[in-house]
N, CA and C atoms as a LAMMPS dump frame, in Angstrom:
ITEM: TIMESTEP
0
ITEM: NUMBER OF ATOMS
570
ITEM: BOX BOUNDS ff ff ff
-5.0000000000000000e+02 5.0000000000000000e+02
-5.0000000000000000e+02 5.0000000000000000e+02
-5.0000000000000000e+02 5.0000000000000000e+02
ITEM: ATOMS id mol type element x y z
1 1 1 N 454.167 -365.22 -173.883
2 1 2 C 455.185 -364.108 -173.947
3 1 3 C 455.012 -363.265 -172.651
4 2 1 N 456.102 -362.578 -172.309
5 2 2 C 455.996 -361.755 -171.108
6 2 3 C 454.944 -360.652 -171.185
7 3 1 N 454.577 -360.265 -172.346
8 3 2 C 453.546 -359.275 -172.504
9 3 3 C 452.191 -359.769 -172.223
10 4 1 N 452.058 -361.146 -172.015
11 4 2 C 450.76 -361.702 -171.795
12 4 3 C 450.159 -362.312 -173.013
13 5 1 N 450.772 -362.018 -174.134
14 5 2 C 450.22 -362.565 -175.428
15 5 3 C 450.504 -364.07 -175.499
16 6 1 N 449.632 -364.738 -176.143
17 6 2 C 449.829 -366.159 -176.493
18 6 3 C 450.01 -366.237 -177.965
19 7 1 N 451.177 -366.836 -178.363
20 7 2 C 451.514 -366.939 -179.752
21 7 3 C 451.317 -368.301 -180.275
22 8 1 N 450.486 -368.556 -181.216
23 8 2 C 450.288 -369.851 -181.902
24 8 3 C 451.488 -370.042 -182.855
25 9 1 N 452.418 -370.88 -182.519
26 9 2 C 453.584 -371.135 -183.356
27 9 3 C 453.277 -371.643 -184.791
28 10 1 N 452.207 -372.468 -184.85
29 10 2 C 451.857 -373.023 -186.148
30 10 3 C 451.09 -372.064 -187.056
31 11 1 N 450.397 -371.162 -186.389
32 11 2 C 449.661 -370.157 -187.211
33 11 3 C 449.828 -368.791 -186.47
34 12 1 N 450.959 -368.157 -186.564
35 12 2 C 451.22 -366.931 -185.76
36 12 3 C 450.416 -365.76 -186.327
37 13 1 N 449.794 -365.018 -185.484
38 13 2 C 449.001 -363.882 -185.798
39 13 3 C 449.814 -362.589 -185.51
40 14 1 N 449.801 -361.661 -186.435
41 14 2 C 450.486 -360.422 -186.219
42 14 3 C 449.997 -359.664 -184.909
43 15 1 N 448.77 -359.844 -184.603
44 15 2 C 448.268 -359.106 -183.389
45 15 3 C 448.813 -359.716 -182.09
46 16 1 N 449.419 -360.892 -182.114
47 16 2 C 449.996 -361.464 -180.954
48 16 3 C 451.477 -361.106 -180.807
49 17 1 N 452.016 -360.27 -181.692
50 17 2 C 453.402 -359.985 -181.654
51 17 3 C 453.634 -358.551 -181.142
52 18 1 N 454.546 -358.478 -180.121
53 18 2 C 454.858 -357.215 -179.561
54 18 3 C 456.4 -356.964 -179.611
55 19 1 N 456.822 -355.806 -179.905
56 19 2 C 458.226 -355.506 -180.093
57 19 3 C 459.023 -355.75 -178.765
58 20 1 N 458.363 -355.472 -177.632
59 20 2 C 459.083 -355.668 -176.324
60 20 3 C 459.364 -357.196 -176.167
61 21 1 N 458.463 -358.101 -176.575
62 21 2 C 458.692 -359.537 -176.468
63 21 3 C 459.859 -359.895 -177.409
64 22 1 N 459.88 -359.335 -178.556
65 22 2 C 460.965 -359.639 -179.536
66 22 3 C 462.299 -359.182 -178.995
67 23 1 N 462.386 -357.954 -178.502
68 23 2 C 463.618 -357.376 -177.998
69 23 3 C 464.059 -358.17 -176.742
70 24 1 N 463.143 -358.504 -175.843
71 24 2 C 463.513 -359.302 -174.634
72 24 3 C 464.077 -360.666 -175.017
73 25 1 N 463.344 -361.3 -175.914
74 25 2 C 463.805 -362.658 -176.296
75 25 3 C 465.102 -362.65 -177.019
76 26 1 N 465.291 -361.798 -178.023
77 26 2 C 466.544 -361.711 -178.794
78 26 3 C 467.724 -361.317 -177.931
79 27 1 N 467.492 -360.52 -176.913
80 27 2 C 468.61 -360.106 -176.013
81 27 3 C 469.041 -361.256 -175.179
82 28 1 N 468.26 -362.331 -175.075
83 28 2 C 468.587 -363.465 -174.223
84 28 3 C 468.966 -364.703 -175.088
85 29 1 N 468.903 -364.615 -176.384
86 29 2 C 469.268 -365.698 -177.205
87 29 3 C 470.794 -365.534 -177.642
88 30 1 N 471.527 -366.572 -177.414
89 30 2 C 472.983 -366.44 -177.634
90 30 3 C 473.333 -366.845 -179.104
91 31 1 N 474.126 -366.036 -179.699
92 31 2 C 474.771 -366.404 -181.019
93 31 3 C 475.841 -367.395 -180.691
94 32 1 N 476.275 -368.156 -181.683
95 32 2 C 477.4 -369.093 -181.516
96 32 3 C 477.132 -370.143 -180.417
97 33 1 N 475.83 -370.329 -180.096
98 33 2 C 475.491 -371.293 -179.019
99 33 3 C 476.207 -370.926 -177.683
100 34 1 N 476.499 -369.651 -177.541
101 34 2 C 477.143 -369.161 -176.279
102 34 3 C 478.612 -369.431 -176.212
103 35 1 N 479.189 -369.996 -177.284
104 35 2 C 480.567 -370.338 -177.279
105 35 3 C 481.465 -369.123 -177.716
106 36 1 N 481.419 -368.125 -176.85
107 36 2 C 482.055 -366.831 -177.164
108 36 3 C 482.757 -366.295 -175.894
109 37 1 N 483.694 -365.39 -176.097
110 37 2 C 484.385 -364.801 -174.963
111 37 3 C 483.501 -363.76 -174.354
112 38 1 N 483.914 -363.385 -173.133
113 38 2 C 483.119 -362.335 -172.465
114 38 3 C 482.267 -362.818 -171.306
115 39 1 N 481.8 -361.845 -170.568
116 39 2 C 481.043 -362.224 -169.354
117 39 3 C 479.601 -362.566 -169.761
118 40 1 N 479.093 -362.117 -170.939
119 40 2 C 477.751 -362.425 -171.359
120 40 3 C 477.832 -363.095 -172.704
121 41 1 N 476.786 -363.728 -173.114
122 41 2 C 476.665 -364.235 -174.477
123 41 3 C 476.502 -363.072 -175.451
124 42 1 N 477.001 -363.254 -176.702
125 42 2 C 476.71 -362.253 -177.73
126 42 3 C 475.302 -362.578 -178.21
127 43 1 N 474.402 -361.661 -178.016
128 43 2 C 472.969 -361.913 -178.243
129 43 3 C 472.613 -361.664 -179.718
130 44 1 N 471.467 -362.313 -180.073
131 44 2 C 470.91 -362.009 -181.364
132 44 3 C 470.461 -360.586 -181.54
133 45 1 N 470.033 -359.924 -180.509
134 45 2 C 469.646 -358.526 -180.459
135 45 3 C 470.805 -357.695 -180.883
136 46 1 N 471.997 -357.933 -180.296
137 46 2 C 473.178 -357.182 -180.6
138 46 3 C 473.596 -357.493 -182.014
139 47 1 N 473.493 -358.735 -182.533
140 47 2 C 473.813 -359.106 -183.824
141 47 3 C 472.903 -358.342 -184.825
142 48 1 N 471.599 -358.258 -184.529
143 48 2 C 470.659 -357.565 -185.449
144 48 3 C 470.991 -356.095 -185.623
145 49 1 N 471.386 -355.438 -184.539
146 49 2 C 471.784 -354.062 -184.6
147 49 3 C 473.005 -353.916 -185.508
148 50 1 N 473.962 -354.872 -185.336
149 50 2 C 475.139 -354.838 -186.237
150 50 3 C 474.804 -355.042 -187.674
151 51 1 N 473.933 -355.994 -187.936
152 51 2 C 473.554 -356.293 -189.316
153 51 3 C 472.903 -355.051 -189.928
154 52 1 N 472.052 -354.411 -189.231
155 52 2 C 471.383 -353.169 -189.814
156 52 3 C 472.443 -352.141 -190.126
157 53 1 N 473.367 -351.967 -189.226
158 53 2 C 474.434 -350.969 -189.406
159 53 3 C 475.328 -351.362 -190.622
160 54 1 N 475.629 -352.658 -190.754
161 54 2 C 476.417 -353.136 -191.89
162 54 3 C 475.662 -352.931 -193.201
163 55 1 N 474.336 -353.177 -193.198
164 55 2 C 473.564 -353.03 -194.389
165 55 3 C 473.641 -351.557 -194.861
166 56 1 N 473.667 -350.637 -193.923
167 56 2 C 473.741 -349.19 -194.289
168 56 3 C 475.165 -348.918 -194.835
169 57 1 N 476.174 -349.585 -194.306
170 57 2 C 477.525 -349.44 -194.843
171 57 3 C 477.594 -349.877 -196.274
172 58 1 N 476.914 -350.958 -196.588
173 58 2 C 476.878 -351.487 -197.954
174 58 3 C 476.108 -350.607 -198.884
175 59 1 N 474.951 -350.107 -198.416
176 59 2 C 474.06 -349.26 -199.185
177 59 3 C 473.557 -348.122 -198.313
178 60 1 N 474.332 -346.95 -198.279
179 60 2 C 473.997 -345.847 -197.406
180 60 3 C 472.633 -345.241 -197.724
181 61 1 N 472.095 -345.535 -198.866
182 61 2 C 470.721 -344.906 -199.271
183 61 3 C 469.539 -345.715 -198.836
184 62 1 N 469.759 -346.817 -198.043
185 62 2 C 468.654 -347.596 -197.638
186 62 3 C 467.52 -346.798 -196.913
187 63 1 N 466.263 -346.995 -197.307
188 63 2 C 465.173 -346.338 -196.616
189 63 3 C 464.999 -346.86 -195.224
190 64 1 N 464.284 -346.107 -194.415
191 64 2 C 464.003 -346.676 -193.023
192 64 3 C 463.314 -348.037 -193.064
193 65 1 N 462.441 -348.223 -194.063
194 65 2 C 461.705 -349.493 -194.13
195 65 3 C 462.637 -350.605 -194.35
196 66 1 N 463.62 -350.403 -195.3
197 66 2 C 464.603 -351.451 -195.62
198 66 3 C 465.553 -351.708 -194.464
199 67 1 N 465.891 -350.606 -193.779
200 67 2 C 466.786 -350.751 -192.596
201 67 3 C 466.031 -351.524 -191.452
202 68 1 N 464.696 -351.252 -191.318
203 68 2 C 463.956 -352.011 -190.331
204 68 3 C 463.853 -353.488 -190.722
205 69 1 N 463.749 -353.792 -191.957
206 69 2 C 463.776 -355.182 -192.414
207 69 3 C 465.142 -355.832 -192.074
208 70 1 N 466.162 -355.092 -192.22
209 70 2 C 467.51 -355.648 -191.818
210 70 3 C 467.599 -355.836 -190.308
211 71 1 N 467.117 -354.948 -189.57
212 71 2 C 467.089 -355.001 -188.077
213 71 3 C 466.319 -356.251 -187.67
214 72 1 N 465.213 -356.531 -188.3
215 72 2 C 464.309 -357.618 -187.917
216 72 3 C 464.643 -358.921 -188.618
217 73 1 N 465.744 -359.015 -189.298
218 73 2 C 465.994 -360.178 -190.171
219 73 3 C 465.971 -361.5 -189.383
220 74 1 N 466.342 -361.503 -188.129
221 74 2 C 466.338 -362.687 -187.283
222 74 3 C 465.302 -362.596 -186.208
223 75 1 N 464.298 -361.74 -186.341
224 75 2 C 463.336 -361.579 -185.254
225 75 3 C 462.596 -362.845 -184.887
226 76 1 N 462.371 -363.72 -185.771
227 76 2 C 461.695 -364.969 -185.438
228 76 3 C 462.437 -365.772 -184.364
229 77 1 N 463.763 -365.506 -184.154
230 77 2 C 464.486 -366.206 -183.24
231 77 3 C 464.162 -365.855 -181.764
232 78 1 N 463.315 -364.86 -181.561
233 78 2 C 462.84 -364.553 -180.216
234 78 3 C 462.04 -365.712 -179.7
235 79 1 N 461.475 -366.487 -180.601
236 79 2 C 460.652 -367.606 -180.248
237 79 3 C 461.366 -368.979 -180.489
238 80 1 N 461.984 -369.103 -181.661
239 80 2 C 462.543 -370.424 -182.065
240 80 3 C 463.957 -370.579 -181.675
241 81 1 N 464.714 -369.478 -181.222
242 81 2 C 466.117 -369.627 -180.897
243 81 3 C 466.982 -369.435 -182.183
244 82 1 N 468.314 -369.405 -181.942
245 82 2 C 469.197 -369.317 -183.041
246 82 3 C 469.886 -370.61 -183.304
247 83 1 N 469.555 -371.153 -184.448
248 83 2 C 470.123 -372.471 -184.84
249 83 3 C 470.974 -372.248 -186.078
250 84 1 N 472.125 -372.926 -186.071
251 84 2 C 473.016 -372.831 -187.223
252 84 3 C 472.346 -373.418 -188.455
253 85 1 N 472.695 -372.818 -189.597
254 85 2 C 472.032 -373.261 -190.894
255 85 3 C 472.125 -374.745 -191.154
256 86 1 N 473.298 -375.371 -191.015
257 86 2 C 473.294 -376.822 -191.267
258 86 3 C 472.319 -377.618 -190.416
259 87 1 N 472.04 -377.212 -189.178
260 87 2 C 471.047 -377.881 -188.304
261 87 3 C 469.646 -377.551 -188.847
262 88 1 N 469.348 -376.293 -189.268
263 88 2 C 468.055 -376.039 -189.865
264 88 3 C 467.819 -376.828 -191.086
265 89 1 N 468.876 -377.015 -191.905
266 89 2 C 468.736 -377.827 -193.127
267 89 3 C 468.422 -379.322 -192.739
268 90 1 N 469.068 -379.79 -191.674
269 90 2 C 468.88 -381.143 -191.29
270 90 3 C 467.491 -381.384 -190.773
271 91 1 N 466.916 -380.379 -190.129
272 91 2 C 465.541 -380.464 -189.617
273 91 3 C 464.536 -380.548 -190.824
274 92 1 N 464.855 -379.755 -191.8
275 92 2 C 464.08 -379.701 -193.083
276 92 3 C 463.083 -378.635 -193.212
277 93 1 N 462.211 -378.894 -194.189
278 93 2 C 461.213 -377.864 -194.627
279 93 3 C 460.274 -377.4 -193.492
280 94 1 N 459.865 -378.287 -192.66
281 94 2 C 458.836 -377.901 -191.665
282 94 3 C 459.429 -376.827 -190.739
283 95 1 N 460.69 -376.856 -190.403
284 95 2 C 461.289 -375.84 -189.514
285 95 3 C 461.326 -374.529 -190.259
286 96 1 N 461.853 -374.601 -191.529
287 96 2 C 461.988 -373.389 -192.304
288 96 3 C 460.595 -372.746 -192.52
289 97 1 N 459.555 -373.507 -192.768
290 97 2 C 458.245 -373.073 -193.003
291 97 3 C 457.771 -372.313 -191.733
292 98 1 N 457.963 -372.937 -190.579
293 98 2 C 457.458 -372.331 -189.31
294 98 3 C 458.194 -371.031 -189.116
295 99 1 N 459.544 -370.974 -189.327
296 99 2 C 460.288 -369.777 -189.135
297 99 3 C 459.792 -368.674 -190.134
298 100 1 N 459.539 -369.081 -191.377
299 100 2 C 459.097 -368.107 -192.366
300 100 3 C 457.714 -367.578 -192.063
301 101 1 N 456.792 -368.384 -191.56
302 101 2 C 455.444 -367.921 -191.168
303 101 3 C 455.512 -366.892 -190.032
304 102 1 N 456.423 -367.192 -189.079
305 102 2 C 456.596 -366.315 -187.986
306 102 3 C 457.192 -364.96 -188.442
307 103 1 N 458.158 -365.093 -189.298
308 103 2 C 458.82 -363.83 -189.826
309 103 3 C 457.85 -363.004 -190.603
310 104 1 N 457.028 -363.693 -191.448
311 104 2 C 455.97 -362.887 -192.192
312 104 3 C 454.977 -362.198 -191.18
313 105 1 N 454.56 -362.922 -190.178
314 105 2 C 453.65 -362.26 -189.203
315 105 3 C 454.332 -361.051 -188.546
316 106 1 N 455.601 -361.205 -188.227
317 106 2 C 456.355 -360.037 -187.659
318 106 3 C 456.376 -358.876 -188.574
319 107 1 N 456.672 -359.148 -189.865
320 107 2 C 456.661 -358.054 -190.83
321 107 3 C 455.336 -357.372 -190.981
322 108 1 N 454.288 -358.165 -191.073
323 108 2 C 452.945 -357.598 -191.17
324 108 3 C 452.666 -356.739 -189.901
325 109 1 N 452.982 -357.218 -188.748
326 109 2 C 452.696 -356.513 -187.505
327 109 3 C 453.261 -355.121 -187.516
328 110 1 N 454.41 -354.926 -188.137
329 110 2 C 455.039 -353.631 -188.146
330 110 3 C 454.925 -352.919 -189.488
331 111 1 N 453.964 -353.243 -190.296
332 111 2 C 453.657 -352.51 -191.491
333 111 3 C 454.695 -352.765 -192.611
334 112 1 N 455.423 -353.858 -192.544
335 112 2 C 456.429 -354.158 -193.583
336 112 3 C 455.875 -355.206 -194.635
337 113 1 N 456.515 -355.321 -195.723
338 113 2 C 456.031 -356.316 -196.667
339 113 3 C 456.302 -357.74 -196.061
340 114 1 N 455.378 -358.635 -196.319
341 114 2 C 455.492 -359.963 -195.72
342 114 3 C 456.76 -360.664 -196.173
343 115 1 N 457.124 -360.489 -197.419
344 115 2 C 458.395 -361.158 -197.988
345 115 3 C 459.383 -360.036 -198.344
346 116 1 N 460.61 -360.28 -198.043
347 116 2 C 461.635 -359.333 -198.394
348 116 3 C 461.977 -359.458 -199.868
349 117 1 N 462.02 -358.351 -200.584
350 117 2 C 462.31 -358.406 -202.083
351 117 3 C 463.709 -359.067 -202.231
352 118 1 N 463.87 -359.867 -203.31
353 118 2 C 465.155 -360.602 -203.489
354 118 3 C 466.424 -359.72 -203.461
355 119 1 N 466.418 -358.53 -204.033
356 119 2 C 467.654 -357.811 -203.971
357 119 3 C 467.975 -357.313 -202.591
358 120 1 N 466.986 -356.97 -201.802
359 120 2 C 467.211 -356.542 -200.421
360 120 3 C 467.576 -357.774 -199.607
361 121 1 N 466.98 -358.9 -199.837
362 121 2 C 467.319 -360.151 -199.102
363 121 3 C 468.81 -360.456 -199.325
364 122 1 N 469.268 -360.261 -200.509
365 122 2 C 470.694 -360.511 -200.861
366 122 3 C 471.6 -359.582 -200.1
367 123 1 N 471.246 -358.3 -200.067
368 123 2 C 472.016 -357.261 -199.303
369 123 3 C 472.058 -357.594 -197.777
370 124 1 N 470.931 -357.969 -197.249
371 124 2 C 470.832 -358.338 -195.88
372 124 3 C 471.656 -359.574 -195.609
373 125 1 N 471.616 -360.522 -196.454
374 125 2 C 472.489 -361.78 -196.27
375 125 3 C 473.954 -361.407 -196.293
376 126 1 N 474.333 -360.5 -197.172
377 126 2 C 475.719 -359.999 -197.174
378 126 3 C 476.114 -359.387 -195.894
379 127 1 N 475.269 -358.52 -195.426
380 127 2 C 475.549 -357.863 -194.079
381 127 3 C 475.602 -358.915 -192.99
382 128 1 N 474.718 -359.896 -193.023
383 128 2 C 474.64 -360.94 -192.03
384 128 3 C 475.895 -361.725 -192.058
385 129 1 N 476.462 -362.041 -193.183
386 129 2 C 477.738 -362.796 -193.288
387 129 3 C 478.912 -361.921 -192.831
388 130 1 N 478.894 -360.593 -193.156
389 130 2 C 479.888 -359.7 -192.603
390 130 3 C 479.882 -359.708 -191.078
391 131 1 N 478.634 -359.69 -190.479
392 131 2 C 478.508 -359.7 -189.061
393 131 3 C 479.092 -361.006 -188.503
394 132 1 N 478.766 -362.126 -189.144
395 132 2 C 479.226 -363.396 -188.67
396 132 3 C 480.757 -363.419 -188.647
397 133 1 N 481.373 -362.83 -189.664
398 133 2 C 482.814 -362.812 -189.712
399 133 3 C 483.433 -361.941 -188.605
400 134 1 N 482.821 -360.783 -188.388
401 134 2 C 483.327 -359.917 -187.283
402 134 3 C 483.193 -360.647 -185.971
403 135 1 N 482.069 -361.29 -185.726
404 135 2 C 481.855 -362.057 -184.477
405 135 3 C 482.817 -363.238 -184.387
406 136 1 N 482.986 -363.917 -185.476
407 136 2 C 483.911 -365.112 -185.498
408 136 3 C 485.238 -364.808 -185.028
409 137 1 N 485.942 -363.77 -185.551
410 137 2 C 487.266 -363.442 -185.198
411 137 3 C 487.366 -362.573 -183.953
412 138 1 N 486.273 -361.879 -183.582
413 138 2 C 486.239 -361.001 -182.402
414 138 3 C 485.946 -361.739 -181.127
415 139 1 N 485.064 -362.71 -181.231
416 139 2 C 484.619 -363.345 -179.905
417 139 3 C 484.455 -364.851 -179.932
418 140 1 N 484.481 -365.477 -181.141
419 140 2 C 484.174 -366.888 -181.255
420 140 3 C 485.424 -367.777 -181.521
421 141 1 N 486.59 -367.224 -181.451
422 141 2 C 487.806 -368.003 -181.457
423 141 3 C 488.318 -368.358 -182.855
424 142 1 N 487.85 -367.758 -183.864
425 142 2 C 488.284 -368.043 -185.261
426 142 3 C 489.587 -367.276 -185.493
427 143 1 N 490.591 -367.912 -186.087
428 143 2 C 491.846 -367.193 -186.459
429 143 3 C 491.541 -366.46 -187.754
430 144 1 N 492.289 -365.462 -187.971
431 144 2 C 492.114 -364.556 -189.138
432 144 3 C 492.174 -365.369 -190.394
433 145 1 N 493.182 -366.214 -190.561
434 145 2 C 493.38 -367.023 -191.813
435 145 3 C 492.145 -367.957 -192.017
436 146 1 N 491.598 -368.541 -190.985
437 146 2 C 490.411 -369.373 -191.055
438 146 3 C 489.226 -368.558 -191.494
439 147 1 N 489.081 -367.359 -190.946
440 147 2 C 487.901 -366.506 -191.29
441 147 3 C 488.009 -366.119 -192.763
442 148 1 N 489.189 -365.769 -193.236
443 148 2 C 489.387 -365.362 -194.666
444 148 3 C 488.931 -366.509 -195.592
445 149 1 N 489.23 -367.76 -195.247
446 149 2 C 488.822 -368.881 -196.059
447 149 3 C 487.296 -369.051 -196.084
448 150 1 N 486.692 -368.832 -194.928
449 150 2 C 485.244 -369.036 -194.82
450 150 3 C 484.421 -367.819 -195.321
451 151 1 N 484.777 -366.583 -194.911
452 151 2 C 484.024 -365.42 -195.232
453 151 3 C 484.679 -364.397 -196.128
454 152 1 N 485.954 -364.643 -196.453
455 152 2 C 486.66 -363.682 -197.247
456 152 3 C 487.219 -362.595 -196.409
457 153 1 N 487.559 -361.477 -197.072
458 153 2 C 488.25 -360.325 -196.355
459 153 3 C 487.209 -359.656 -195.463
460 154 1 N 487.657 -359.068 -194.349
461 154 2 C 486.659 -358.397 -193.503
462 154 3 C 486.241 -357.088 -194.083
463 155 1 N 485.017 -356.692 -193.728
464 155 2 C 484.458 -355.423 -194.19
465 155 3 C 485.275 -354.299 -193.471
466 156 1 N 485.385 -353.177 -194.152
467 156 2 C 486.117 -352.048 -193.566
468 156 3 C 485.101 -351.207 -192.821
469 157 1 N 485.042 -351.455 -191.49
470 157 2 C 484.199 -350.672 -190.578
471 157 3 C 484.903 -350.359 -189.36
472 158 1 N 484.467 -349.351 -188.62
473 158 2 C 485.154 -349.09 -187.328
474 158 3 C 484.933 -350.239 -186.332
475 159 1 N 485.906 -350.398 -185.479
476 159 2 C 485.821 -351.48 -184.507
477 159 3 C 485.072 -351.002 -183.25
478 160 1 N 484.172 -349.989 -183.432
479 160 2 C 483.45 -349.49 -182.282
480 160 3 C 481.989 -349.42 -182.641
481 161 1 N 481.193 -348.911 -181.694
482 161 2 C 479.786 -348.743 -181.88
483 161 3 C 479.092 -350.062 -182.231
484 162 1 N 478.21 -350.09 -183.22
485 162 2 C 477.448 -351.3 -183.484
486 162 3 C 478.328 -352.355 -184.099
487 163 1 N 479.54 -352.015 -184.531
488 163 2 C 480.466 -353.013 -185.131
489 163 3 C 481.373 -353.714 -184.145
490 164 1 N 481.291 -353.299 -182.867
491 164 2 C 482.047 -353.911 -181.755
492 164 3 C 481.379 -355.202 -181.35
493 165 1 N 482.027 -356.342 -181.524
494 165 2 C 481.441 -357.582 -181.096
495 165 3 C 481.508 -357.978 -179.631
496 166 1 N 481.997 -357.027 -178.828
497 166 2 C 482.155 -357.288 -177.425
498 166 3 C 480.742 -357.572 -176.837
499 167 1 N 480.517 -358.796 -176.255
500 167 2 C 479.196 -359.062 -175.692
501 167 3 C 478.775 -358.056 -174.607
502 168 1 N 477.574 -357.655 -174.593
503 168 2 C 477.027 -356.716 -173.594
504 168 3 C 475.904 -357.397 -172.845
505 169 1 N 475.582 -356.893 -171.608
506 169 2 C 474.493 -357.491 -170.825
507 169 3 C 473.174 -357.521 -171.572
508 170 1 N 472.319 -358.502 -171.358
509 170 2 C 471.06 -358.551 -172.096
510 170 3 C 470.24 -357.282 -171.965
511 171 1 N 470.22 -356.651 -170.773
512 171 2 C 469.433 -355.425 -170.665
513 171 3 C 469.873 -354.295 -171.601
514 172 1 N 471.205 -354.236 -171.812
515 172 2 C 471.77 -353.19 -172.699
516 172 3 C 471.459 -353.623 -174.179
517 173 1 N 471.555 -354.914 -174.497
518 173 2 C 471.31 -355.359 -175.869
519 173 3 C 469.811 -355.091 -176.2
520 174 1 N 468.926 -355.337 -175.272
521 174 2 C 467.54 -355.077 -175.446
522 174 3 C 467.241 -353.572 -175.686
523 175 1 N 467.952 -352.726 -174.893
524 175 2 C 467.765 -351.305 -175.046
525 175 3 C 468.261 -350.883 -176.353
526 176 1 N 469.454 -351.249 -176.82
527 176 2 C 469.963 -350.921 -178.134
528 176 3 C 469.07 -351.292 -179.283
529 177 1 N 468.559 -352.583 -179.185
530 177 2 C 467.628 -353.041 -180.23
531 177 3 C 466.367 -352.222 -180.253
532 178 1 N 465.836 -351.945 -179.091
533 178 2 C 464.565 -351.138 -179.072
534 178 3 C 464.772 -349.75 -179.572
535 179 1 N 465.9 -349.09 -179.209
536 179 2 C 466.207 -347.75 -179.728
537 179 3 C 466.231 -347.748 -181.27
538 180 1 N 466.947 -348.7 -181.858
539 180 2 C 467.035 -348.803 -183.3
540 180 3 C 465.592 -348.99 -183.933
541 181 1 N 464.823 -349.91 -183.256
542 181 2 C 463.469 -350.177 -183.779
543 181 3 C 462.662 -348.876 -183.717
544 182 1 N 462.646 -348.206 -182.618
545 182 2 C 461.796 -347.043 -182.442
546 182 3 C 462.257 -345.956 -183.43
547 183 1 N 463.508 -345.739 -183.553
548 183 2 C 464.065 -344.726 -184.456
549 183 3 C 463.656 -344.993 -185.902
550 184 1 N 463.816 -346.258 -186.321
551 184 2 C 463.466 -346.611 -187.715
552 184 3 C 461.965 -346.624 -187.947
553 185 1 N 461.194 -347.126 -186.993
554 185 2 C 459.734 -347.133 -187.109
555 185 3 C 459.194 -345.752 -187.153
556 186 1 N 459.706 -344.819 -186.331
557 186 2 C 459.282 -343.459 -186.359
558 186 3 C 459.639 -342.805 -187.709
559 187 1 N 460.819 -343.072 -188.276
560 187 2 C 461.215 -342.502 -189.527
561 187 3 C 460.328 -343.059 -190.664
562 188 1 N 459.906 -344.333 -190.542
563 188 2 C 459.001 -344.916 -191.587
564 188 3 C 457.661 -344.214 -191.585
565 189 1 N 457.211 -343.754 -190.418
566 189 2 C 455.889 -343.135 -190.286
567 189 3 C 455.778 -341.745 -190.852
568 190 1 N 456.991 -341.093 -191.143
569 190 2 C 456.996 -339.711 -191.64
570 190 3 C 456.628 -339.636 -193.053
């Protein structure tokens, strides 16, 4: 990692995980395999910020810890990249196991429960699907009618701020991700 840490992918240790490495990697990993409009790829870092904001739209009473879990929902992708679910399923259990072990180590590193409780996992998945829908019609070339068939009606959120799917430069995506992390992590410590 850029921090100088060496991360054992088969047995990741929380002590080898740094938030700067996560933010840097996620800001450079493209969603939609880079098949989006704009001068830059829509990054996983930008997606994670959107998912956290959508989770709060769904449940405004989320604690900082739960919001941080939403922000970090794809954090393992800083190492393994962003693969579409059908491809992950085709690879099979070993890939999912590797991704899950890395995600647990990330949670432990930042004082979060290793596993996300099922009700929160469901809420984060709903926010994740809302984000995918916003991204699909905003930057990935999906027509509205097609998106409705796949994801249903769009969530009612402003088309600005964290809900704007316009791809931003990696340095800005990294900064936004780190700002959210620092804010939520600080609130958790209170």
